[in-house]
N, C-alpha and C positions, 0 to 999 in steps of 0.2 A: 790896662790892656796888655796882655802878654803876646809878644811877637816871636817868630822863629829866629834862630841864628842866621847871620847874614848870608852864609853859603846856601842855606835852604831857601831863604827869601829870594836870592838872586836866581836860583835854579827854577823856582816856581814861577817867577815873573818871566823868565826866559821861555818856559813852556807856554805861558799865556801869549807871549809875543809870537811864537811859532804857530800857535792855533790861529791867531789873527791873520798872519801872512798866508797860511795855507787856505783859510776860508776865503780871503780876498781873491786869491788866484783861482780857486775852484769856481767861484761865482762868475768868472769871466767865460767859462765854458758852458755850453748848452747841455752837454751830455754828462754832467757830473751828478753823482748821487746825493740827493738832498738827505737821504738817510744817513750817509756818512757824516755830513756836516752836523746833523742833529746828534748823532752819537758822539762826535767830537766835543760839542759844547755840553752835552749831558755829562760827559766825563770830567770836564774842567770848570763848570759853572760854580761849584762850591769852593774852589781854591781861594778866591779873594776873601771870602768869609772865614775860611779856615785859618788863613794867615793872620787874621785879626783876633782870633780866639785860640791861639796856640796852646796846646796841652800835651801831656805825656801821651804818646801814641798817635799824635797828629800826623807825623811823617808817614807812619804806616797807613793811615787813612788816605792820605794824599796818594801814596803809591798804589793803593787799591783802585782809586779812581783812574789812574793812568793805565794800570794793567787791564782794567775793564775795556777801555778803548782799544788798547794794543791787541787784545784777544780777538777783536772783531775785524780790524783793518790793518793793512800792511804799512801805511804811512799816514801821518808822521809817527815815528816811534817815540811816544811821549815819555815813557819811563826811561828809556835809554838816554834821551836828551836831558832829562832831569838829572839823572845820576852823573852823567858826564859833566854837566855844568856845575853841579854841587861839588863833585870831587875835584874839579880843576880850581874851584874857588877856595876850597879848604887848604890847598897847598901854597 
């Protein structure tokens, strides 16, 4: 099983953590969009599987998932969070 470099792994797991926190907080409100929650998890549900079958081009695939969500909703900014965490981890 090929796995990603540690900076990518840390950034991807951070994105999953953020999704969990946002979802938990959103579900406390009666007026929150179920569509946004669905779109969020539609964008990230493949990340755990992708991390266990890492290949050339996998990071671009991951970024496309994040961009898809970011193109629909203003928060959380998944790609921005991923890149920030990845780049801070590399240094």
